[in-house]
VOBALUM-314697 format. One record per residue (C-alpha): z, y, x; residue number from 1. Coordinates in pm, 1 decimal. Layout:
% VOBALUM-314697
+----------+----------+----------+-----+
:        z :        y :        x : pos :
+----------+----------+----------+-----+
:        Z :        Y :        X : NUM :
...
+----------+----------+----------+-----+
This chain:
% VOBALUM-314697
+----------+----------+----------+-----+
:        z :        y :        x : pos :
+----------+----------+----------+-----+
:  13558.8 :  11052.0 :   6606.9 :   1 :
:  13623.0 :  10686.3 :   6684.4 :   2 :
:  13407.7 :  10592.9 :   6980.8 :   3 :
:  13343.9 :  10252.1 :   6827.9 :   4 :
:  13110.8 :  10418.5 :   6578.6 :   5 :
:  12887.0 :  10550.0 :   6858.0 :   6 :
:  12579.8 :  10344.9 :   6946.6 :   7 :
:  12532.3 :  10267.7 :   7319.7 :   8 :
:  12224.9 :  10487.4 :   7331.0 :   9 :
:  12363.2 :  10775.2 :   7123.0 :  10 :
:  12444.8 :  11104.0 :   7302.4 :  11 :
:  12813.3 :  11198.8 :   7310.5 :  12 :
:  12930.6 :  11552.5 :   7226.0 :  13 :
:  12958.8 :  11617.0 :   7603.2 :  14 :
:  12600.2 :  11502.5 :   7657.5 :  15 :
:  12482.4 :  11725.6 :   7373.5 :  16 :
:  12662.8 :  12034.4 :   7508.3 :  17 :
:  12531.3 :  11973.6 :   7861.4 :  18 :
:  12178.0 :  11946.3 :   7734.9 :  19 :
:  12207.2 :  12267.2 :   7530.8 :  20 :
:  12347.7 :  12446.3 :   7836.0 :  21 :
:  12055.0 :  12335.1 :   8045.2 :  22 :
:  11802.6 :  12437.9 :   7784.2 :  23 :
:  11951.2 :  12775.3 :   7688.8 :  24 :
:  12117.7 :  12889.3 :   8008.7 :  25 :
:  11901.2 :  12731.2 :   8274.9 :  26 :
:  12196.7 :  12528.4 :   8400.6 :  27 :
:  12071.8 :  12248.1 :   8626.8 :  28 :
:  12271.2 :  11961.6 :   8475.3 :  29 :
:  12153.5 :  11649.6 :   8301.4 :  30 :
:  12355.9 :  11360.9 :   8168.6 :  31 :
:  12261.2 :  11010.8 :   8283.4 :  32 :
:  12141.1 :  10932.4 :   7933.6 :  33 :
:  11920.8 :  11240.9 :   7905.1 :  34 :
:  11799.5 :  11188.3 :   8261.3 :  35 :
:  11692.9 :  10834.4 :   8178.8 :  36 :
:  11503.4 :  10954.4 :   7872.4 :  37 :
:  11330.8 :  11230.0 :   8073.6 :  38 :
:  11244.9 :  10980.1 :   8343.9 :  39 :
:  11079.5 :  10745.7 :   8096.7 :  40 :
:  10869.7 :  11025.2 :   7949.3 :  41 :
:  10779.1 :  11196.0 :   8277.8 :  42 :
:  10643.5 :  10881.7 :   8443.4 :  43 :
:  10541.0 :  10667.7 :   8151.2 :  44 :
:  10204.9 :  10612.3 :   8325.1 :  45 :
:  10342.0 :  10512.6 :   8666.8 :  46 :
:  10230.8 :  10171.7 :   8783.8 :  47 :
:  10472.0 :   9882.4 :   8744.6 :  48 :
:  10253.7 :   9665.3 :   8968.7 :  49 :
:  10443.3 :   9521.1 :   9261.4 :  50 :
:  10391.5 :   9238.4 :   9504.0 :  51 :
:  10560.4 :   9078.7 :   9799.9 :  52 :
:  10460.0 :   9311.1 :  10084.4 :  53 :
:  10140.7 :   9214.2 :  10265.8 :  54 :
:  10186.7 :   9494.7 :  10519.9 :  55 :
:  10491.2 :   9585.3 :  10722.5 :  56 :
:  10341.7 :   9879.7 :  10911.7 :  57 :
:  10090.0 :  10155.2 :  10845.9 :  58 :
:   9871.3 :  10339.4 :  11095.9 :  59 :
:   9728.7 :  10632.2 :  10900.5 :  60 :
:   9423.6 :  10795.9 :  11059.4 :  61 :
:   9355.5 :  11135.8 :  10908.9 :  62 :
:   9017.0 :  11303.0 :  10960.8 :  63 :
:   9115.3 :  11667.5 :  10917.6 :  64 :
:   8854.9 :  11909.8 :  10788.0 :  65 :
:   8661.5 :  11680.4 :  10556.6 :  66 :
:   8478.1 :  11390.1 :  10718.5 :  67 :
:   8119.2 :  11349.3 :  10603.5 :  68 :
:   8107.3 :  11023.5 :  10407.5 :  69 :
:   7727.9 :  10992.7 :  10401.0 :  70 :
:   7708.4 :  10986.8 :  10780.5 :  71 :
:   7998.1 :  10743.7 :  10835.5 :  72 :
:   8128.5 :  10494.4 :  10578.6 :  73 :
:   7978.2 :  10607.3 :  10248.0 :  74 :
:   7615.5 :  10553.3 :  10346.6 :  75 :
:   7332.4 :  10522.5 :  10095.5 :  76 :
:   7045.5 :  10346.6 :  10279.3 :  77 :
:   6708.1 :  10515.5 :  10234.3 :  78 :
:   6841.7 :  10807.3 :  10028.5 :  79 :
:   6738.6 :  11165.0 :  10099.8 :  80 :
:   7107.7 :  11258.0 :  10100.3 :  81 :
:   7148.0 :  11073.2 :  10432.5 :  82 :
:   6966.1 :  11343.3 :  10628.3 :  83 :
:   6878.0 :  11210.1 :  10974.5 :  84 :
:   7149.8 :  10944.7 :  10979.2 :  85 :
:   7043.7 :  10579.5 :  10986.7 :  86 :
:   7245.7 :  10278.1 :  10872.3 :  87 :
:   7348.1 :   9975.4 :  11077.8 :  88 :
:   7468.6 :   9629.1 :  10969.5 :  89 :
:   7827.8 :   9522.7 :  11028.7 :  90 :
:   8023.9 :   9201.5 :  11077.9 :  91 :
:   8061.5 :   9188.1 :  10697.6 :  92 :
:   7762.7 :   9051.2 :  10509.2 :  93 :
:   7582.3 :   9323.0 :  10316.1 :  94 :
:   7810.0 :   9603.8 :  10436.0 :  95 :
:   7643.2 :   9889.5 :  10626.2 :  96 :
:   7786.0 :  10200.9 :  10789.7 :  97 :
:   7651.2 :  10499.1 :  10984.8 :  98 :
:   7467.0 :  10431.4 :  11310.7 :  99 :
:   7724.2 :  10624.6 :  11514.2 : 100 :
:   7991.1 :  10357.3 :  11459.3 : 101 :
:   7862.6 :  10041.7 :  11636.4 : 102 :
:   8205.8 :   9939.5 :  11772.5 : 103 :
:   8379.1 :   9979.0 :  11437.3 : 104 :
:   8094.3 :   9782.6 :  11277.2 : 105 :
:   8217.2 :   9473.5 :  11463.1 : 106 :
:   8546.9 :   9488.1 :  11273.3 : 107 :
:   8429.1 :   9546.3 :  10916.5 : 108 :
:   8497.5 :   9183.5 :  10819.1 : 109 :
:   8863.8 :   9293.6 :  10830.8 : 110 :
:   8800.2 :   9614.0 :  10632.9 : 111 :
:   8739.9 :   9743.9 :  10282.2 : 112 :
:   8537.0 :  10059.8 :  10228.8 : 113 :
:   8641.3 :  10255.4 :   9920.8 : 114 :
:   8328.5 :  10452.2 :   9832.2 : 115 :
:   8449.9 :  10603.1 :   9506.2 : 116 :
:   8724.8 :  10846.0 :   9601.7 : 117 :
:   8725.6 :  11166.7 :   9403.4 : 118 :
:   8961.2 :  11462.5 :   9432.8 : 119 :
:   9025.8 :  11775.0 :   9227.3 : 120 :
:   9105.2 :  11980.9 :   9540.2 : 121 :
:   8817.1 :  12138.7 :   9730.3 : 122 :
:   9009.6 :  12362.0 :   9974.1 : 123 :
:   9151.2 :  12229.0 :  10300.4 : 124 :
:   9522.2 :  12297.7 :  10259.4 : 125 :
:   9533.8 :  12184.5 :   9897.6 : 126 :
:   9314.7 :  11880.8 :   9960.1 : 127 :
:   9514.7 :  11778.6 :  10265.4 : 128 :
:   9840.7 :  11803.7 :  10071.1 : 129 :
:   9704.4 :  11609.5 :   9772.4 : 130 :
:   9570.3 :  11330.2 :   9992.0 : 131 :
:   9896.2 :  11296.7 :  10184.8 : 132 :
:  10139.3 :  11309.9 :   9892.7 : 133 :
:   9952.5 :  11213.9 :   9576.1 : 134 :
:  10068.1 :  11543.1 :   9421.0 : 135 :
:   9900.8 :  11881.7 :   9391.1 : 136 :
:  10085.8 :  12177.3 :   9542.4 : 137 :
:  10347.4 :  12302.1 :   9294.8 : 138 :
:  10542.2 :  12615.3 :   9371.3 : 139 :
:  10826.0 :  12561.3 :   9616.6 : 140 :
:  10846.3 :  12182.8 :   9575.1 : 141 :
:  10744.8 :  11995.7 :   9888.5 : 142 :
:  10664.9 :  11632.2 :   9816.7 : 143 :
:  10733.4 :  11345.4 :  10060.8 : 144 :
:  10449.5 :  11163.3 :  10234.4 : 145 :
:  10416.5 :  10785.8 :  10244.0 : 146 :
:  10613.8 :  10740.1 :  10565.6 : 147 :
:  10916.5 :  10907.9 :  10410.5 : 148 :
:  10890.7 :  10697.1 :  10093.6 : 149 :
:  10872.5 :  10381.6 :  10304.7 : 150 :
:  11182.7 :  10476.6 :  10500.7 : 151 :
:  11365.8 :  10581.3 :  10183.6 : 152 :
:  11316.6 :  10245.0 :  10014.1 : 153 :
:  11312.1 :  10005.6 :  10309.2 : 154 :
:  11479.8 :  10186.1 :  10598.5 : 155 :
:  11369.7 :  10210.4 :  10959.9 : 156 :
:  11208.0 :   9925.4 :  11145.8 : 157 :
:  11387.9 :  10019.1 :  11468.0 : 158 :
:  11720.9 :  10201.5 :  11414.3 : 159 :
:  11694.2 :  10364.8 :  11757.5 : 160 :
:  11351.7 :  10525.6 :  11700.8 : 161 :
:  11215.5 :  10766.8 :  11436.8 : 162 :
:  11113.6 :  10613.6 :  11104.8 : 163 :
:  10782.1 :  10801.5 :  11104.6 : 164 :
:  10581.2 :  10956.6 :  11387.8 : 165 :
:  10299.8 :  11205.8 :  11321.9 : 166 :
:  10062.5 :  11279.9 :  11611.0 : 167 :
:   9902.8 :  11604.2 :  11500.7 : 168 :
:   9880.4 :  11978.8 :  11555.4 : 169 :
:   9922.8 :  12046.3 :  11183.6 : 170 :
:  10238.7 :  12251.7 :  11141.5 : 171 :
:  10195.0 :  12239.8 :  10761.8 : 172 :
:  10224.0 :  11862.7 :  10736.3 : 173 :
:  10434.6 :  11784.4 :  10424.0 : 174 :
:  10647.5 :  11539.6 :  10622.6 : 175 :
:  10955.5 :  11412.4 :  10442.5 : 176 :
:  10919.8 :  11668.4 :  10165.6 : 177 :
:  11239.4 :  11724.0 :   9968.1 : 178 :
:  11414.0 :  11423.2 :  10124.4 : 179 :
:  11703.4 :  11472.3 :  10367.1 : 180 :
:  11641.6 :  11570.9 :  10729.2 : 181 :
:  11674.7 :  11211.3 :  10849.1 : 182 :
:  11353.6 :  11126.7 :  10661.0 : 183 :
:  11144.2 :  11393.3 :  10832.5 : 184 :
:  10884.7 :  11258.7 :  11078.0 : 185 :
:  10882.3 :  11315.6 :  11450.2 : 186 :
:  10588.6 :  11548.9 :  11521.4 : 187 :
:  10402.8 :  11507.5 :  11850.9 : 188 :
:  10122.0 :  11734.6 :  11967.9 : 189 :
:  10019.1 :  11542.9 :  12278.3 : 190 :
:  10053.1 :  11162.5 :  12288.9 : 191 :
:   9997.8 :  11150.8 :  12664.9 : 192 :
:  10306.9 :  11351.0 :  12761.7 : 193 :
:  10557.3 :  11113.3 :  12605.9 : 194 :
:  10862.6 :  11226.8 :  12411.2 : 195 :
:  10956.0 :  11560.9 :  12564.3 : 196 :
:  11317.7 :  11672.4 :  12627.0 : 197 :
:  11449.4 :  11323.3 :  12557.7 : 198 :
:  11645.8 :  11274.3 :  12880.5 : 199 :
:  11987.8 :  11408.8 :  12965.3 : 200 :
:  12021.5 :  11659.0 :  13248.7 : 201 :
:  12036.6 :  11503.9 :  13594.3 : 202 :
:  12367.9 :  11680.2 :  13657.0 : 203 :
:  12524.5 :  11512.7 :  13352.5 : 204 :
:  12610.6 :  11143.1 :  13370.3 : 205 :
:  12648.7 :  10927.0 :  13060.2 : 206 :
:  13027.9 :  10940.9 :  13051.0 : 207 :
:  13017.9 :  11322.7 :  13062.3 : 208 :
:  12763.1 :  11326.1 :  12781.4 : 209 :
:  12976.8 :  11093.5 :  12568.6 : 210 :
:  13284.2 :  11309.6 :  12631.5 : 211 :
:  13102.5 :  11625.9 :  12523.2 : 212 :
:  12959.6 :  11456.6 :  12215.2 : 213 :
:  13304.5 :  11330.4 :  12119.7 : 214 :
:  13457.9 :  11675.5 :  12167.9 : 215 :
:  13184.0 :  11831.2 :  11956.8 : 216 :
:  13247.9 :  11576.5 :  11680.1 : 217 :
:  13621.1 :  11660.7 :  11678.1 : 218 :
:  13552.3 :  12034.6 :  11660.0 : 219 :
:  13309.8 :  11983.1 :  11371.7 : 220 :
:  13523.9 :  11736.0 :  11177.8 : 221 :
:  13720.4 :  11997.6 :  10987.8 : 222 :
:  13411.9 :  12187.9 :  10881.9 : 223 :
:  13231.5 :  11870.4 :  10772.6 : 224 :
:  13534.2 :  11760.4 :  10567.6 : 225 :
:  13567.8 :  12097.9 :  10398.3 : 226 :
:  13196.0 :  12131.4 :  10329.9 : 227 :
:  13093.6 :  11776.6 :  10250.7 : 228 :
:  12740.1 :  11861.3 :  10146.4 : 229 :
:  12419.0 :  11670.2 :  10210.1 : 230 :
:  12273.5 :  11954.8 :  10419.6 : 231 :
:  12577.5 :  11951.9 :  10649.3 : 232 :
:  12570.7 :  11573.2 :  10681.6 : 233 :
:  12196.6 :  11582.3 :  10749.8 : 234 :
:  12248.5 :  11830.7 :  11034.9 : 235 :
:  12502.6 :  11598.5 :  11192.3 : 236 :
:  12278.0 :  11294.6 :  11138.7 : 237 :
:  11990.8 :  11461.9 :  11323.8 : 238 :
:  12207.9 :  11498.0 :  11634.7 : 239 :
:  12325.7 :  11138.4 :  11608.9 : 240 :
:  11966.6 :  11015.8 :  11576.9 : 241 :
:  11858.0 :  11225.5 :  11874.7 : 242 :
:  12132.2 :  11081.9 :  12094.7 : 243 :
:  12048.0 :  10729.3 :  11979.6 : 244 :
:  11684.8 :  10781.1 :  12082.3 : 245 :
:  11788.4 :  10924.8 :  12419.6 : 246 :
:  11998.9 :  10617.8 :  12497.7 : 247 :
:  11755.7 :  10358.1 :  12365.2 : 248 :
:  11560.8 :  10129.0 :  12595.2 : 249 :
:  11281.2 :  10157.1 :  12339.3 : 250 :
:  11219.0 :  10515.4 :  12445.1 : 251 :
:  10958.1 :  10361.9 :  12676.0 : 252 :
:  10743.2 :  10311.5 :  12364.7 : 253 :
:  10625.2 :  10670.7 :  12410.6 : 254 :
:  10519.7 :  10616.8 :  12774.6 : 255 :
:  10144.3 :  10551.0 :  12783.8 : 256 :
:  10151.6 :  10517.2 :  13161.9 : 257 :
:  10281.7 :  10164.5 :  13106.9 : 258 :
:   9939.2 :  10068.8 :  12973.4 : 259 :
:   9663.5 :   9970.4 :  13215.1 : 260 :
:   9405.0 :  10230.4 :  13311.0 : 261 :
:   9141.3 :   9994.9 :  13173.5 : 262 :
:   9297.5 :   9984.6 :  12827.3 : 263 :
:   9358.6 :  10359.4 :  12821.1 : 264 :
:   8989.3 :  10405.9 :  12902.6 : 265 :
:   8893.3 :  10166.6 :  12622.7 : 266 :
:   9062.4 :  10396.7 :  12370.0 : 267 :
:   8903.8 :  10706.8 :  12521.8 : 268 :
:   9052.5 :  11013.6 :  12685.3 : 269 :
:   9059.0 :  11224.8 :  12369.6 : 270 :
:   9390.0 :  11319.5 :  12207.0 : 271 :
:   9290.0 :  11108.5 :  11908.4 : 272 :
:   9210.0 :  10806.2 :  12125.1 : 273 :
:   9537.2 :  10824.9 :  12316.0 : 274 :
:   9715.2 :  10883.5 :  11984.1 : 275 :
:   9573.5 :  10555.1 :  11854.2 : 276 :
:   9699.1 :  10378.2 :  12166.7 : 277 :
:  10043.8 :  10530.6 :  12118.7 : 278 :
:  10036.6 :  10420.4 :  11753.9 : 279 :
:   9985.3 :  10060.3 :  11861.8 : 280 :
:  10274.0 :  10084.3 :  12109.3 : 281 :
:  10502.6 :  10232.9 :  11843.8 : 282 :
:  10420.6 :   9953.7 :  11597.8 : 283 :
:  10516.9 :   9702.1 :  11866.6 : 284 :
:  10851.8 :   9880.2 :  11906.3 : 285 :
:  10933.9 :   9881.2 :  11535.6 : 286 :
:  10811.3 :  10221.6 :  11414.7 : 287 :
:  10661.7 :  10139.3 :  11076.7 : 288 :
:  10454.1 :  10446.1 :  10986.7 : 289 :
:  10243.8 :  10638.3 :  11237.4 : 290 :
:   9986.2 :  10901.7 :  11153.9 : 291 :
:   9719.5 :  11015.5 :  11400.9 : 292 :
:   9503.9 :  11318.0 :  11319.9 : 293 :
:   9146.6 :  11377.0 :  11432.3 : 294 :
:   9048.6 :  11740.0 :  11374.6 : 295 :
:   8716.1 :  11917.7 :  11379.4 : 296 :
:   8534.7 :  11753.9 :  11086.0 : 297 :
:   8469.2 :  12080.8 :  10900.4 : 298 :
:   8099.5 :  12105.9 :  10986.4 : 299 :
:   7930.1 :  12375.8 :  10779.5 : 300 :
:   7683.1 :  12441.0 :  11063.1 : 301 :
:   7465.9 :  12231.9 :  11296.6 : 302 :
:   7595.7 :  11902.1 :  11160.2 : 303 :
:   7358.3 :  11672.0 :  11344.0 : 304 :
:   7413.1 :  11853.8 :  11673.8 : 305 :
:   7793.7 :  11834.7 :  11651.2 : 306 :
:   7845.1 :  11508.9 :  11465.8 : 307 :
:   7739.4 :  11252.4 :  11730.9 : 308 :
:   8016.6 :  11350.9 :  11972.5 : 309 :
:   8279.6 :  11348.4 :  11698.2 : 310 :
:   8171.5 :  11011.8 :  11561.4 : 311 :
:   8152.7 :  10863.0 :  11912.0 : 312 :
:   8515.7 :  10965.7 :  11970.2 : 313 :
:   8616.1 :  10801.5 :  11641.6 : 314 :
:   8413.7 :  10487.4 :  11709.0 : 315 :
:   8565.2 :  10437.6 :  12054.0 : 316 :
:   8926.4 :  10494.4 :  11950.6 : 317 :
:   8918.0 :  10312.4 :  11617.5 : 318 :
:   8719.8 :  10020.3 :  11755.4 : 319 :
:   8969.3 :   9982.3 :  12041.0 : 320 :
:   9266.0 :  10005.2 :  11803.8 : 321 :
:   9135.1 :   9739.8 :  11564.6 : 322 :
:   9045.9 :   9504.4 :  11849.4 : 323 :
:   9380.4 :   9561.0 :  12022.1 : 324 :
:   9580.5 :   9498.2 :  11703.7 : 325 :
:   9385.9 :   9180.0 :  11633.9 : 326 :
:   9431.6 :   9042.6 :  11988.6 : 327 :
:   9805.5 :   9100.5 :  11969.5 : 328 :
:   9841.5 :   8943.7 :  11624.8 : 329 :
:   9943.8 :   9276.2 :  11467.6 : 330 :
:   9651.9 :   9348.6 :  11235.1 : 331 :
:   9764.7 :   9105.5 :  10967.7 : 332 :
:  10092.0 :   9295.9 :  10919.9 : 333 :
:   9953.8 :   9644.3 :  10988.5 : 334 :
:   9752.7 :   9839.8 :  10732.9 : 335 :
:   9513.7 :  10078.1 :  10907.5 : 336 :
:   9407.8 :  10358.6 :  10674.2 : 337 :
:   9127.6 :  10604.5 :  10750.8 : 338 :
:   9088.5 :  10897.2 :  10514.0 : 339 :
:   9015.5 :  11269.8 :  10479.2 : 340 :
:   9083.9 :  11546.9 :  10226.2 : 341 :
:   8729.3 :  11531.2 :  10085.3 : 342 :
:   8371.6 :  11453.1 :  10183.9 : 343 :
:   8070.5 :  11674.3 :  10252.2 : 344 :
:   7787.1 :  11782.2 :  10026.4 : 345 :
:   7494.8 :  11541.4 :   9981.6 : 346 :
:   7256.6 :  11832.0 :  10040.2 : 347 :
:   7218.6 :  11979.4 :  10387.5 : 348 :
:   7279.8 :  12354.0 :  10359.1 : 349 :
:   7071.5 :  12640.0 :  10501.8 : 350 :
:   7282.2 :  12631.6 :  10821.0 : 351 :
:   7198.0 :  12265.0 :  10885.6 : 352 :
:   7548.9 :  12159.5 :  10783.6 : 353 :
:   7733.8 :  12008.7 :  10489.2 : 354 :
:   7990.1 :  12194.9 :  10279.2 : 355 :
:   8310.9 :  12079.5 :  10106.4 : 356 :
:   8260.9 :  11803.0 :   9851.4 : 357 :
:   8566.3 :  11656.9 :   9674.5 : 358 :
:   8364.2 :  11495.2 :   9395.7 : 359 :
:   8281.3 :  11176.8 :   9590.2 : 360 :
:   8384.5 :  11052.2 :   9934.6 : 361 :
:   8509.2 :  10744.8 :  10122.0 : 362 :
:   8818.7 :  10594.7 :  10279.2 : 363 :
:   8863.5 :  10263.4 :  10459.8 : 364 :
:   9146.0 :  10009.0 :  10485.0 : 365 :
:   9177.1 :   9735.0 :  10749.1 : 366 :
:   9431.5 :   9456.0 :  10784.4 : 367 :
:   9764.1 :   9460.9 :  10603.2 : 368 :
:   9664.0 :   9194.6 :  10352.6 : 369 :
:   9341.6 :   9347.1 :  10219.7 : 370 :
:   9050.9 :   9110.2 :  10163.8 : 371 :
:   8810.3 :   9240.3 :  10426.4 : 372 :
:   8434.2 :   9243.7 :  10434.3 : 373 :
:   8375.3 :   9429.1 :  10108.2 : 374 :
:   8313.8 :   9766.3 :   9951.5 : 375 :
:   8487.1 :   9898.9 :   9642.3 : 376 :
:   8337.4 :  10150.2 :   9401.6 : 377 :
:   7991.2 :  10300.3 :   9388.5 : 378 :
:   7824.3 :  10637.9 :   9389.0 : 379 :
:   7478.6 :  10760.4 :   9299.5 : 380 :
:   7354.5 :  10818.0 :   9657.0 : 381 :
:   7686.0 :  10978.2 :   9750.4 : 382 :
:   7662.4 :  11237.5 :   9473.9 : 383 :
:   7856.8 :  11109.7 :   9171.2 : 384 :
:   8105.0 :  10823.9 :   9138.2 : 385 :
:   7943.9 :  10567.8 :   8907.6 : 386 :
:   8194.2 :  10280.8 :   8931.8 : 387 :
:   8570.7 :  10240.9 :   8990.7 : 388 :
:   8671.7 :  10602.4 :   9052.3 : 389 :
:   8975.3 :  10632.3 :   9283.2 : 390 :
:   9199.9 :  10939.2 :   9304.7 : 391 :
:   9428.2 :  11036.3 :   9596.1 : 392 :
:   9733.1 :  10919.1 :   9393.8 : 393 :
:   9555.9 :  10583.9 :   9347.1 : 394 :
:   9502.2 :  10554.0 :   9723.3 : 395 :
:   9868.2 :  10634.8 :   9789.1 : 396 :
:   9973.3 :  10383.2 :   9526.0 : 397 :
:   9756.5 :  10121.9 :   9699.3 : 398 :
:   9932.8 :  10185.7 :  10031.2 : 399 :
:  10269.4 :  10160.8 :   9855.6 : 400 :
:  10159.6 :   9839.8 :   9683.7 : 401 :
:  10065.4 :   9682.9 :  10019.9 : 402 :
:  10413.6 :   9772.0 :  10148.4 : 403 :
:  10584.5 :   9622.9 :   9843.4 : 404 :
:  10732.5 :   9956.3 :   9731.8 : 405 :
:  10849.5 :  10022.6 :   9372.8 : 406 :
:  10578.2 :  10255.3 :   9242.1 : 407 :
:  10757.8 :  10332.4 :   8916.2 : 408 :
:  11104.6 :  10405.0 :   9055.7 : 409 :
:  11200.6 :  10766.5 :   8996.2 : 410 :
:  11392.2 :  10970.2 :   9253.2 : 411 :
:  11510.4 :  11327.0 :   9202.1 : 412 :
:  11449.7 :  11633.6 :   9413.1 : 413 :
:  11740.3 :  11871.0 :   9490.1 : 414 :
:  11627.8 :  12074.9 :   9188.4 : 415 :
:  11672.8 :  11762.5 :   8969.8 : 416 :
:  11302.5 :  11712.9 :   8910.7 : 417 :
:  11187.4 :  11349.1 :   8886.7 : 418 :
:  10919.1 :  11203.5 :   9115.4 : 419 :
:  10769.3 :  10865.7 :   9196.1 : 420 :
:  10584.5 :  10754.7 :   9509.7 : 421 :
:  10234.6 :  10836.4 :   9384.2 : 422 :
:  10282.0 :  11017.7 :   9054.1 : 423 :
:  10077.4 :  10816.0 :   8802.1 : 424 :
:   9848.9 :  10661.9 :   9065.1 : 425 :
:   9735.4 :  10303.8 :   9006.4 : 426 :
:   9704.4 :  10065.0 :   9301.8 : 427 :
:   9371.9 :   9891.1 :   9359.2 : 428 :
:   9514.8 :   9541.8 :   9330.0 : 429 :
:   9165.2 :   9388.5 :   9348.7 : 430 :
:   9161.0 :   9460.1 :   9723.4 : 431 :
:   9433.3 :   9203.2 :   9785.7 : 432 :
:   9419.9 :   8824.3 :   9767.2 : 433 :
+----------+----------+----------+-----+
């Protein structure tokens, strides 16, 4: 057949055969034309909204276990659902939060409380995954988190340091998902000990190290040429990145001892507090996405006996972080996100605690271009969302929107499945000027 009779968008015989093979034989091939058509259908609802980035960095504070919204940021003054918790005014007119957060209250003119989050996942692992990725858990597919998406589209801020750092004890963190190894985050358990095993042996000077690295590269060259696969290249890239970090002067970013004792005390001695201090240092050194986890929010029992200490730890660390970022001129370019996998039940249970409650809960954003001093969305006393419901994909899309990322651009997993940053999540553009 004369090719001139074929329309530009008409499948060729080769395209047709490849598609039949995939359908009938399970062969994982797809022509560019068919792939484009599948992409359009799969993510027809993805947001095309995009702006010039208002945020360069993200500090993502994750309250693991399900933070109680009614006792913190999703308060409902005078309601029976509040239990014993009282409300206090903040630096934002008309905005109130829980009484345990007096330091954070001073910074709410920079923040937006989203009171209308609602999730479909009421178990910890599933809820955690959904909140981090914008996708529900699906078989063997592991979806990337926002730090990996940021690095994928915009690269590292500092080529000598990791693109994403996660300060957490959660070994199940989704990390870089199905992206290559170079997009996986650096996981730290203890922010106070610095970056462990990052110095060469005392008996090995730099010239010896360079010689050994060069020899290793020569020995591996043949194998890498013969097996030029992404997994092999990724393995080699990990070593190159590790050596680059070891030799970088910016390695001092991980050394909290360089901060004054007074400032370290301001953040608090808790792992979460010191993690927030490390996050600020990493932002200053060009790391663009840092997550800090605060565990222990799963309070089914004795809520009002256990909660004050936990909230005091949060108030001290978060208040210090927001004040520190503002003093250093970093808050404008840094989006601070506080969230959790779900909230807690409006009713106090028979064990004086609150149970899992994904139906309605709260998250908060500070800095990074959001118009502070407001709340978004409403609930009926913390029970049902009554206005502007927000899903975890919507929250992820909002973070991506602040960073200027392409929310509708489709990338493919190794199994050729198409994905976007936040599935079909829609950014809350009303939060930005």
